[in-house]
C-alpha positions as a printed NumPy array, in Angstrom:
array([[-15.953, -19.466, -19.49 ],
       [-15.385, -16.897, -21.644],
       [-17.264, -14.838, -23.264],
       [-18.735, -15.449, -26.706],
       [-19.609, -12.128, -28.918],
       [-19.978, -13.73 , -31.959],
       [-19.84 , -17.563, -32.977],
       [-19.007, -18.546, -36.092],
       [-19.745, -20.644, -38.906],
       [-17.583, -23.464, -41.228],
       [-16.976, -21.641, -44.099],
       [-15.93 , -18.455, -41.559],
       [-13.104, -21.218, -39.972],
       [-12.397, -22.096, -43.105],
       [-11.915, -18.462, -44.238],
       [ -8.968, -18.274, -42.114],
       [ -7.318, -21.998, -42.579],
       [ -7.169, -21.52 , -46.454],
       [ -6.411, -17.562, -46.399],
       [ -8.953, -16.784, -48.16 ],
       [-11.558, -13.503, -48.366],
       [-12.542, -12.36 , -45.278],
       [-10.741, -14.024, -43.16 ],
       [ -9.621, -10.838, -41.266],
       [-13.053, -10.298, -40.276],
       [-13.267, -13.868, -38.441],
       [ -9.307, -13.302, -37.154],
       [-10.568, -10.063, -35.697],
       [-12.965, -11.497, -33.566],
       [-11.667, -15.061, -32.761],
       [-10.658, -13.668, -28.592],
       [-13.957, -14.167, -27.875],
       [-15.793, -16.768, -30.564],
       [-17.217, -19.373, -29.968],
       [-18.829, -22.542, -32.78 ],
       [-21.137, -25.101, -32.104],
       [-19.714, -29.122, -32.049],
       [-21.51 , -29.841, -35.426],
       [-19.645, -26.826, -37.11 ],
       [-17.007, -27.344, -35.704],
       [-17.33 , -30.991, -36.887],
       [-17.915, -29.966, -40.691],
       [-14.96 , -28.04 , -40.418],
       [-12.549, -31.217, -39.999],
       [-14.88 , -32.746, -42.675],
       [-13.786, -30.698, -45.157],
       [-10.624, -30.666, -44.068],
       [-10.129, -33.919, -44.173],
       [-12.554, -34.247, -47.774],
       [-10.034, -31.361, -48.9  ],
       [ -6.674, -34.172, -48.32 ],
       [ -5.597, -33.878, -45.116],
       [ -5.201, -36.275, -42.105],
       [ -7.751, -36.513, -39.097],
       [ -5.129, -35.582, -37.471],
       [ -3.674, -32.364, -38.999],
       [ -7.527, -31.01 , -38.918],
       [ -7.781, -31.209, -35.857],
       [ -4.433, -29.43 , -35.078],
       [ -6.311, -26.711, -37.812],
       [ -9.009, -26.421, -35.438],
       [ -7.073, -26.852, -32.205],
       [ -4.805, -23.479, -33.083],
       [ -7.064, -20.7  , -34.534],
       [ -8.587, -20.936, -30.284],
       [-12.632, -20.779, -31.011],
       [-14.852, -21.715, -28.004],
       [-15.877, -25.427, -29.222],
       [-20.329, -25.666, -27.644],
       [-22.144, -28.968, -27.297],
       [-25.421, -29.047, -29.113],
       [-27.34 , -30.483, -26.291],
       [-31.348, -31.684, -25.21 ],
       [-32.475, -27.473, -26.094],
       [-30.021, -26.283, -29.338],
       [-30.855, -29.793, -30.954],
       [-34.373, -29.338, -29.93 ],
       [-34.073, -25.385, -31.982],
       [-31.921, -26.255, -34.453],
       [-34.53 , -28.526, -35.521],
       [-37.449, -26.307, -35.118],
       [-35.727, -23.73 , -37.677],
       [-36.275, -26.141, -40.197],
       [-40.176, -24.321, -40.858],
       [-38.381, -20.925, -40.445],
       [-35.836, -21.353, -42.903],
       [-36.773, -23.936, -45.587],
       [-37.492, -21.181, -48.675],
       [-33.323, -21.357, -48.13 ],
       [-32.315, -24.459, -48.201],
       [-30.55 , -24.082, -44.528],
       [-28.327, -27.569, -43.593],
       [-28.454, -28.839, -39.981],
       [-25.033, -27.405, -39.923],
       [-26.43 , -23.967, -40.444],
       [-29.729, -24.312, -38.74 ],
       [-27.197, -25.075, -35.603],
       [-24.952, -22.333, -36.304],
       [-27.801, -19.653, -36.027],
       [-29.318, -21.165, -32.901],
       [-26.185, -21.02 , -30.934],
       [-26.158, -17.359, -32.291],
       [-29.868, -16.95 , -31.426],
       [-29.517, -18.205, -27.553],
       [-25.968, -16.58 , -27.58 ],
       [-27.442, -13.339, -28.636],
       [-25.251, -12.578, -30.781],
       [-23.968, -11.985, -34.264],
       [-23.327, -15.143, -36.13 ],
       [-20.134, -14.583, -39.479],
       [-20.485, -16.463, -42.375],
       [-19.565, -16.541, -45.799],
       [-23.241, -17.773, -47.196],
       [-24.683, -14.376, -48.094],
       [-28.66 , -16.401, -48.251],
       [-28.87 , -16.546, -44.08 ],
       [-28.222, -12.456, -43.634],
       [-32.529, -11.823, -42.833],
       [-32.848, -15.53 , -43.052],
       [-34.786, -15.437, -39.237],
       [-35.02 , -12.132, -38.333],
       [-34.144, -11.734, -34.811],
       [-30.903, -12.472, -35.356],
       [-28.22 , -10.933, -36.275],
       [-26.235, -12.486, -39.24 ],
       [-23.063, -10.242, -40.749],
       [-22.249, -11.888, -43.602],
       [-17.842, -12.364, -44.103],
       [-17.721, -10.959, -47.811]])
């Protein structure tokens, strides 16, 4: 299994796929990045929502070569439990899945959502823009 140095939020992956501001920071981390299956599904959903076929969306995600981590029972439980810690910020299920994976892997999370900064004090978060 590859070493993980960072966990990517859907917004970070979409920044790469859409050549948005902050993409270069994400590209630099792709070699050993991971993404929760929940966030991966969110990326595919956003691409399809914007007109891509499911096949094209899947191919685009596959081409960025990021390790997809299944949401197992332990991650699901932590994702759910994190609701009380993050309710004030309105973090979504996918947001919390990303943070839970970063917590478990003990690595930073990359996102474009600056509201995550300090959301859970012991989880390091880097905003890409």
